[in-house]
C-alpha positions, 0 to 999 in steps of 0.5 A: 439823695442830694447833691448837697454834702458832696457839694459840701465836702468839696467846699470844705476842701477848698475852705481849708486850701483857702485857710492856707493861702491866707496864712502864707507870708509875704516878706522882704528880702527881695528873693525870700519875696519872690519865693513867698509870691510864689507860694502865695499864687501856687496856694491862690489857684488850688483854693479856686480850683476846690471851689470851682470843683464845688460849683461844678456839683450845681447845688445852688447854696454850695455853689453861692458860697463857693463863688462868693469865697472865689471873688474874696480870693482875688480881693485877698490876693489884692490886699496881700499884694497891696500891703506887701513890704517895698523892696529897699532898692525903691529909695527914691521918690521917682523909683516908688512912683513907677512901682506903684504905678505897675503895681497899681495895673496888675492890682486892677486886674484882681479887682476886676476879675473879683468884680466879674465873679462876684457879679456872677455869683449874684446873677446866678443866685437870682436866676435859681432863686438862692436868697442867703448870706453869701448872696448878701455878701457877695453884694456888699463885696461888690460895692467894696470892690468898686470903692477899692477900683475907684480908689486905684484911679486916684493918685493917693495911696493903695487902699488894703483892707483888714482880713475881717473885710474878706473873711466869711461871716463869723470871722476869718478863721471860723468854718462858714456856716452850712447852708440849710439841708433840703428837706427832700430831693424831688427831681427825677432820677435817670437810671445809668 
């Protein structure tokens, strides 16, 4: 009778992929670091693709939940890269400064994408009249992402966040809360 459960199933498949992404480590030595980052990138794309599938169902409640999580995927990838261990080859201050500048450029791209996605999520929610916790969290994350972008402009150290900053309400390992199911779907049906 409605698209609610179809969107919900897509969302939870994406949420499982997102959990796998979060659990992947980023370790040294250099060859392991490269493998870990490659695995992290593949898991990122898998989760993102699945969230987009949930959005395509066009259920407003699940679309806002998915939009929020796509934004946090970028944010969490930022955190993983910012916290990644430094290769031992960076044994001089000059090498570390160059590494930091190059890393900041990559991190800025991730934060800008997170910002764009979260802004679109809030805008879509306003357009269709959805007000829920995911929209509120998207607005909060927008402020935090703006702060992080500003920190990249400074000369201080990178500012990774803790995993709880980007987790779903209820904690990083808990399943997201289910949006309220619509009472009845009164949209006209088209026979195929």
